[in-house]
C-alpha positions, 0 to 999 in steps of 0.5 A, a space after each residue: 500500500 502506497 503511503 505518502 503525500 497525494 498532491 491536491 493539484 493534478 494537471 491531468 484534470 485540466 486535460 479531462 475533456 475537450 472543452 476544458 482543454 480549449 479553455 486552458 490552452 495557452 496558445 491557439 491557431 487561427 486562419 488570421 495567422 496564415 500567409 499563403 506563398 504562391 509561385 507565378 509563371 508566364 504563359 496561359 492556362 497552366 498550373 504546373 506541379 512542383 515535384 519536390 513540393 507535392 500539392 504545390 503548383 506554379 500558376 499563370 496570371 490568367 489562372 491566378 484569380 481562380 487559384 486564389 479565390 478559395 483563400 479569399 473565401 476562407 479569409 486567409 489575410 495575406 498572400 506572399 508572391 514569388 515570380 518564376 522568371 524565364 532564363 531569357 529575362 535574367 541577366 547579371 544585374 537582375 534588371 527585370 526586378 525593376 520592370 513595372 510590367 514584370 510578373 510580380 507587378 502584373 500579379 499584384 495589379 490583378 489581385 488588388 483588383 480582384 481581392 482588394 481585402 487580401 494583403 499582398 506581400 512582395 519578395 524583394 531580392 534579385 535571385 529570381 532575376 539574376 543569371 548567377 542566382 544570387 540575391 544581389 549584384 556580383 563584383 569580382 566574385 563577391 555579392 556587393 552590399 550597397 550597390 545591391 541594396 540600391 537596386 533592391 530599393 528600386 525593386 521595392 518601389 516598383 512593387 509598391 506602385 503596382 499594389 504590393 502592400 508589404 515589402 518583404 526583403 529576403 536578401 540579407 544585405 546590410 542596411 537594405 531596410 534603410 535604403 528601402 524605407 527611404 526610397 518608399 517614403 521619397 515616392 510618397 509610399 509612406 503606408 507601405 509596410 516592410 516585413 524584413 527577413 531579418 533572420 534568414 539562415 544559409 539553410 539546406 532547407 531551401 532546396 525545393 523552393 529553388 526547384 520551384 523558381 528554377 534558380 537551382 540551375 543558376 546558383 553559382 556557389 552558396 549564400 554563406 557570405 550574406 545569409 546567417 550561419 546556422 550556428 548563431 543565435 545571438 547574432 540574430 538579435 543584432 540583425 533584428 535590432 538593426 532592421 527595426 532601427 532602419 524602419 522595419 514594421 515586422 520581422 521574420 525568422 526563416 526557416 521556421 521549425 529548425 529555428 524555433 529557439 531563435 523565433 522565441 528569442 526575437 519575440 521575447 526580446 523585441 515585442 514587435 510583430 514577428 513571423 516565421 516561414 515554414 519553408 519548402 524543405 519543412 513542407 517537403 519532409 512533412 509531406 513525404 512522411 504523410 504520404 508514406 503513412 508515417 504521420 497523420 496528415 491533419 494533426 501533423 499540419 496543425 501541430 506544426 503550425 501551432 509550434 510557431 504560435 507557441 514560439 511567438 509567431 503572429 503569422 506563418 508563411 506556409 504552403 499548408 495555408 489553404 488546407 490548414 484554413 479548411 481544417 480550422 474552419 471545420 473545427 469551428 463548425 462553419 
């Protein structure tokens, strides 16, 4: 017979039924927390599958409104747009980035007309537009900083004038937030927000994304001279502090799940709107395990996204956004 102290508090009591679990939950996941990344391609009447990202497609402009409509109906608040630039429009300096009629700008104008209530997030970097696949301009074999940041500022203005609501620099050039904020304000675009990829690691988890953009065939070398070292977390706080000082309205940590510790530190240290990107490699490995039957699909999707919320993310860029929104809507019984 057990003789000893029986605790008066038993944590399991608050797990007894679903209603109580909901009442005491510390964090929750809502449709409002979802951002859906979309790949856009040239051509007509096409939705092209991406082999390394099952269920994700590239879509042409004439199909874009139809493609986005379910997200609008579900109430997903924002889309992140990524253009697939054909080789003949790429060059060493990424000049297509500042073309007012490039894929990104045409998509922005179309979506703003069709779905004015959805916020559009525009990726600002030169890698979709360069022949070398890097995020900036190369001189003597090195991605130069200030000359690249100046072009990124032009790219940002170009996108904002086309209807992009939130500029999202993903390049990791030093000082580029200041360049961009000054350029936007000079052009009267004072209400265009900046979501800085303040903490973007030189990660192996981007492979399927580069497949989606076709940039893996162009990339020469790696991006370790400007994207962050996966070994560092204190450096991430310095990067965020710099970007906030330069005018960032929101910040992002990328990748997501391998860097939840960094996400938490950023959230706790700065208290600014903080986002995470569940990147292509995360999506691909979860999708593969789900396909094999090793993971339960619906529970895995929602649990993975809830982990970002628990770590402090107010929003998550995820390729699961549409499916997650449907699941969350079902939970609400509507």
